[in-house]
C-alpha positions in Angstrom: 108.2 63.2 54.5 106.9 66.4 52.3 108.6 69.7 52.2 106.2 71.5 54.9 106.5 68.1 57.3 109.9 68.9 56.6 110.1 72.5 57.2 107.8 72.3 60.3 110.2 69.7 61.9 113.3 71.8 61.3 111.2 74.7 63.1 110.2 72.8 66.4 113.9 71.4 66.3 115.1 75.3 66.2 112.1 76.2 69.2 113.9 73.2 70.8 117.4 74.8 71.0 116.4 78.4 71.5 114.5 77.0 75.1 117.5 74.8 76.2 119.9 77.9 75.4 117.3 80.6 77.0 117.0 78.0 80.3 121.0 77.6 81.0 121.1 81.7 80.1 118.2 82.8 82.6 117.1 81.5 86.5 114.4 82.1 88.5 115.6 85.2 90.7 113.6 86.2 93.8 112.8 89.4 94.1 114.5 89.8 97.8 117.6 89.5 95.6 117.4 92.0 92.8 116.6 94.4 95.4 119.3 93.5 97.0 121.8 93.7 94.0 119.8 96.9 92.7 120.9 98.8 96.1 124.5 97.5 95.9 124.7 98.5 91.9 122.4 102.0 92.1 125.0 104.5 90.9 123.1 107.1 92.7 123.3 104.4 95.9 127.4 104.7 95.6 127.2 109.1 94.4 125.3 108.8 98.1 127.4 106.8 99.8 130.7 109.2 98.4 128.6 112.4 99.6 128.6 111.2 102.9 132.1 110.5 103.2 133.0 113.9 102.0 130.3 115.0 104.7 132.3 113.3 107.5 135.4 114.3 106.1 134.5 118.2 106.1 132.9 117.6 109.9 136.4 116.4 110.8 138.0 119.1 109.3 135.8 121.8 111.6 137.0 119.9 114.5 140.7 119.8 113.5 141.1 123.1 113.1 140.9 122.5 117.7 143.5 120.1 117.5 147.3 122.0 117.7 149.0 121.6 113.6 152.8 120.4 113.4 154.8 122.3 110.7 158.8 121.7 109.7 160.4 123.6 107.1 163.9 123.8 106.0 165.9 125.0 103.1 169.4 126.1 102.6 171.2 129.3 101.1 171.6 128.8 96.7 174.1 131.7 96.9 175.7 134.1 99.6 173.6 136.6 101.0 174.7 140.3 100.6 173.1 142.4 102.8 169.9 142.4 105.4 167.2 140.4 104.3 165.4 141.2 107.2 164.5 137.6 108.7 167.2 135.7 110.0 168.5 132.8 108.1 167.3 129.6 109.3 168.7 126.1 108.1 165.0 124.6 109.7 162.0 125.4 111.5 158.8 123.7 113.4 155.6 125.0 114.2 152.4 124.6 116.4 149.3 126.6 116.3 145.9 125.9 116.9 142.8 127.7 117.5 141.8 128.1 121.0 139.1 130.0 121.1 136.3 131.3 118.1 132.2 131.9 118.7 131.7 131.2 114.4 133.6 128.0 114.8 131.4 126.3 117.2 128.8 126.9 114.4 131.3 125.7 111.8 131.1 122.9 113.5 127.4 122.2 114.2 127.0 123.2 110.1 129.1 120.2 109.5 127.5 117.5 111.8 124.0 119.1 110.1 125.8 118.3 106.6 126.8 114.6 107.5 123.5 113.9 109.1 121.6 115.1 105.4 124.4 112.9 103.9 122.8 110.0 106.0 119.1 110.4 105.1 120.2 111.2 101.1 122.1 107.7 101.5 119.1 105.6 102.9 116.5 108.1 100.2 119.1 106.9 97.7 118.5 103.1 98.9 115.0 103.0 99.3 114.4 104.5 95.6 116.6 101.8 94.0 114.5 99.6 96.0 111.2 101.0 94.7 112.8 101.2 91.1 113.7 97.4 91.3 110.5 96.5 93.0 108.2 98.2 90.1 110.6 96.2 87.2 110.7 92.8 88.8 106.5 93.2 89.3 106.4 95.0 86.5 107.8 92.0 84.0 106.5 89.1 86.3 103.2 90.4 85.4 104.0 91.0 81.2 105.5 87.6 81.5 102.2 85.6 82.7 100.8 88.1 80.0 102.5 87.2 77.3 102.4 83.3 78.2 98.2 84.2 78.0 98.8 86.0 74.9 100.1 83.2 73.2 97.9 81.0 74.0 95.3 82.7 72.4 96.9 82.9 69.2 97.2 79.3 69.7 93.0 80.0 69.9 93.3 82.3 67.1 95.3 79.7 64.7 92.5 76.9 65.4 89.6 79.4 64.8 91.1 80.3 61.4 91.3 76.4 60.6 87.3 76.2 61.3 86.5 79.0 59.7 88.6 78.0 56.4 86.7 74.3 56.8 83.3 76.3 57.3 84.0 78.1 54.3 84.9 75.7 51.9 81.7 74.1 52.7 79.7 77.1 52.4 78.6 77.1 55.8 80.0 80.4 56.7 80.6 83.4 55.1 83.8 85.0 53.5 83.5 87.4 56.1 83.7 85.4 58.9 87.2 83.8 58.1 88.2 87.4 57.3 87.4 88.4 60.9 89.2 85.5 62.7 92.2 86.7 60.6 91.6 90.1 62.1 91.6 88.8 65.5 94.5 86.7 64.6 96.3 90.1 63.7 95.1 91.7 66.5 96.7 89.4 68.6 99.5 89.4 66.7 100.5 93.0 67.5 99.4 92.6 70.7 101.7 89.7 72.0 104.6 92.0 69.7 103.7 94.5 72.0 104.6 92.1 75.2 107.5 91.4 74.1 108.8 94.6 73.5 108.0 95.4 77.3 109.8 92.0 78.3 112.9 93.3 76.8 112.8 96.7 78.2 112.1 95.7 81.7 114.8 93.0 81.4 117.1 95.5 80.1 116.3 97.6 82.7 116.7 95.3 85.4 120.0 94.7 84.1 121.3 98.1 84.6 119.8 98.2 87.9 121.3 94.7 89.2 124.3 94.4 86.9 123.5 91.1 85.9 123.3 89.9 82.1 120.0 91.1 80.2 117.8 88.4 80.5 119.1 86.4 83.1 116.6 87.6 85.3 113.7 85.3 85.4 110.8 86.5 87.8 110.0 84.0 90.7 106.3 85.4 91.5 106.0 83.0 94.5 108.6 85.8 96.1 106.2 88.5 95.9 104.7 89.4 99.3 101.5 90.7 99.6 101.8 94.7 99.0 100.7 96.4 102.2 97.2 98.5 101.8 98.3 101.5 103.2 96.1 104.4 103.1 96.3 108.2 103.3 95.5 108.0 106.5 98.5 105.9 107.7 100.7 107.8 109.8 103.3 109.1 107.6 106.9 108.1 109.0 109.8 110.7 108.7 110.4 110.5 105.1 114.7 110.2 104.5 114.2 112.6 101.3 112.2 115.4 103.4 114.9 114.6 106.6 117.7 115.1 104.2 116.8 118.5 103.1 116.2 120.0 106.4 119.5 118.8 108.0 121.0 120.4 104.9 118.9 123.7 106.2 119.9 123.1 109.1 123.4 122.9 108.1 123.1 126.4 105.7 121.8 128.6 108.9 124.7 127.3 111.0 127.3 128.3 108.3 125.7 131.6 107.9 125.8 132.2 111.8 129.1 131.3 111.7 129.9 133.8 108.6 128.0 136.2 110.4 129.5 136.1 113.8 133.2 136.2 112.4 132.7 139.7 112.0 131.5 140.9 115.7 133.6 137.9 117.6 137.4 137.7 118.3 139.1 134.3 117.4 142.0 133.1 119.9 144.9 131.3 118.7 148.2 129.4 120.1 151.4 129.3 118.6 154.8 128.0 119.2 157.5 128.3 116.7 161.7 126.7 117.1 164.4 128.4 114.4 167.3 126.7 114.0 169.7 129.7 112.5 172.7 129.4 110.8 175.3 131.8 109.7 176.4 130.4 106.4 176.7 132.0 103.7 175.7 134.8 104.9 177.4 137.8 107.2 174.4 138.3 109.6 176.4 138.6 112.8 177.7 142.0 111.0 174.4 143.4 111.9 173.7 142.6 115.5 176.0 143.6 118.6 175.4 140.1 119.6 176.2 136.8 117.1 173.2 135.5 116.0 172.1 132.6 118.4 172.0 129.2 116.6 168.2 127.9 118.5 165.3 130.5 118.9 162.3 129.4 120.3 159.1 131.2 120.9 155.6 131.0 121.8 152.3 132.8 122.2 148.5 133.8 121.7 147.4 135.3 118.8 143.8 137.3 119.3 142.0 138.3 115.8 139.4 141.2 116.3 136.9 142.2 113.3 137.2 145.9 113.0 136.0 146.5 109.2 136.0 143.7 106.3 133.7 143.6 103.7 134.1 140.4 102.6 133.4 138.6 105.1 130.4 141.0 105.2 129.3 140.6 102.0 130.3 136.1 102.6 127.4 136.4 105.2 124.8 137.8 102.8 125.6 135.0 100.5 125.4 132.2 103.4 122.1 134.0 104.5 120.8 133.8 101.1 121.8 130.1 100.8 120.3 129.2 104.0 117.0 130.8 103.3 116.8 128.7 99.7 116.9 125.5 101.6 114.7 126.3 104.1 112.1 127.1 101.4 113.4 123.8 99.4 112.6 121.4 102.1 109.4 122.7 102.8 108.7 122.5 99.0 109.6 118.8 99.2 107.2 118.4 102.5 104.0 119.6 100.1 105.2 117.8 97.2 105.1 114.7 99.2 101.7 115.4 100.9 100.8 116.3 97.7 101.6 113.1 96.2 100.5 111.4 99.0 96.6 112.9 98.2 97.1 112.2 94.9 97.6 108.2 95.4 95.1 108.1 97.7 92.9 108.9 95.5 93.8 107.3 92.1 94.1 103.8 94.5 90.4 104.2 95.7 89.8 104.3 91.3 93.2 101.2 90.6 91.2 99.2 93.3 87.8 99.1 92.0 89.0 98.8 88.8 90.6 95.8 89.7 88.0 94.5 91.1 85.8 94.8 88.1 88.6 93.4 85.9 89.2 90.3 88.2 85.0 89.9 88.0 85.1 90.1 84.4 87.7 87.3 84.4 85.4 85.0 86.1 82.7 85.6 84.3 84.8 84.7 81.5 86.0 81.4 83.0 82.5 80.3 83.6 81.2 81.1 80.2 83.9 79.0 78.7 83.1 76.6 81.5 79.6 76.4 79.8 80.2 76.8 76.3 82.8 73.3 76.8 79.9 71.6 78.6 77.4 72.2 75.8 80.2 71.0 73.5 80.7 68.1 75.2 76.9 66.8 76.1 75.0 69.5 74.1 72.1 72.1 75.2 69.6 69.8 75.8 67.1 70.7 73.5 68.0 69.9 70.3 64.9 69.3 68.2 62.3 71.1 70.1 60.9 74.3 68.5 62.3 77.8 69.3 65.5 76.0 70.9 69.0 77.8 70.6 71.4 76.2 67.8 74.0 74.2 68.9 77.6 75.6 69.6 80.2 74.8 67.2 83.7 74.7 68.0 83.9 78.0 66.6 82.3 79.6 70.0 84.7 78.0 72.0 87.6 79.1 70.4 85.9 82.7 70.7 85.2 82.1 74.8 88.5 80.4 75.3 90.2 83.8 73.3 88.0 86.3 75.6 88.5 84.4 79.0 92.6 84.9 78.1 92.0 88.4 76.8 90.2 89.0 80.3 92.8 87.6 82.5 95.6 89.5 81.0 93.4 92.7 82.0 93.0 91.1 84.8 96.9 90.8 85.8 97.1 94.4 83.6 94.6 96.2 86.7 96.7 94.4 89.1 99.8 95.9 88.3 98.8 99.5 88.3 97.3 98.5 91.4 100.3 97.2 93.0 102.6 100.3 91.3 100.5 102.7 93.0 100.4 100.9 96.2 104.4 100.7 96.3 104.5 104.1 95.4 102.4 105.3 98.4 104.6 103.4 100.5 107.6 105.3 99.6 105.5 108.5 99.9 104.4 107.6 103.5 107.7 106.4 104.4 107.5 102.6 105.1 109.8 101.7 102.1 112.0 100.2 105.2 109.1 98.0 105.8 108.5 96.8 102.7 112.0 96.0 102.9 112.0 93.7 105.8 109.0 92.0 104.6 110.9 91.2 101.4 114.1 90.0 103.8 112.2 88.1 106.0 110.2 85.9 103.2 111.1 82.5 103.7 112.3 80.8 100.3 109.5 79.2 98.2 
C-alpha cells in the first residue's frame, strides 16, 4: 500500500469516527419540542412571570388596606423611670387598625388590577416572542443544513471537474485556463461551504441558548415543520399581547394618577382598636395621677383625615399625571409601529413570494437541463457526423450542469427561508402567533 493510499484510509477512518460521534451527540428534535423548550428556558419569560407575581402582590396589598391588621408590641423598662414620661408605662399592647372608606383607595385597587392585566399580557407576549425566535432559528438551521448538503455535493462535482480538466490539459485538448477556471470554481464553492458551516455553528449556539440543550445536540426534523399560513395585510388583526399590555399599563398609570389627585380632596376614614397592659414596675407613675394607674386599658375609635393643604401630595399627583400621559403615548406609539410593521411585511411578502417562485423555476429548469445532459452523454446527440451538428457533450458539461443544479437548489432553499421568515413575522404582527403554536402542538409526530 502506498503512502497516499495509507493516508487516505486513515482520513476515511477518522471521518467515520467523527460521523459516529456526531450521531451519538445529536438527534432529531421536532420544532414543537424546540419551541416548548425555548418558552420554558427563556429569561424574558421568567422575568415576565416574576413581574406578574409582583403585580398580583401589589393588588393584594391595595386590597389588604381594607382588612384589619393586628399588631402586638412588648417591652420592659431597662432603668427606673424618673418623673412623668408623657405616656403610661406599658408591658405590652395590641392594636387593630384598618381603612374603612377612601375614594383614592378604590382607584389604587383599579390601578393594581390593570397592572396585573398588563403583566398577564406581557407574559403572553414574552412567550410568543420566544416561540418566534425558536421557530426562526430552527427553520433557518434546517434550511442551512440542506444547503450545506447541496454544497458538499457541489464540491464533489467540482473535484471531479478538476480531474477531468487536468486530464484534458495533459492531453492537450483544453488550455490551462480551463483548469484554472475549474479550480477557481472549486475555491468559490469552498468559500460558500465555509460560510454555511459558520451559519450552522451560530444557529446551533443560538438554539442551545434558547432551549438550554447542549450545543450541536439539535438536528432539525424537516417533516416537523408545518406549512406556514399565508396571511396578508387584509387578514383581520387580533389583539396583540404587547399592545394590550401597553394599553393596560396606561390604564394603570391613569388610575394611579386619579388616586394621587383625589387624595388631595377626599377625606379618609380609618378604624382602630388598642389594648394596653400597663405596669408600675420601676416607675412612680401613680404619684402623678389622682387614682392608681389601671392595669388593663382598652380604647377604640374612628380616625378621619381631611386634606387641607399638602404640597407634597399635590406634586406627587402631577408626577403621576405625567407618567399616565407618557404611558398613553407609548401605547399609541406601539400600535402605530405595529401597523407600520404589518404594512412593511405585507409589501415585502409580495416580492419575496415572486423571488421564491423564480428561484424554484430556475431549479426546475436546471434539473431538466441536467437530465438532458445526462441523456446526451448516455445515448449521444443523435446527429454525430452530420454537417453543422453540435459537438458531442463531454463529462465536463455534466459536472458543470450538476454544479449549477445544486446551486439553483440552494438558491431556492434560501429564497424559501426568507419567505418563511417574513410570513412568521406577519403572523406575529397580526396577533395570530397562538394559531401557529396550536398548529405545532397538534401536528402528529412524523
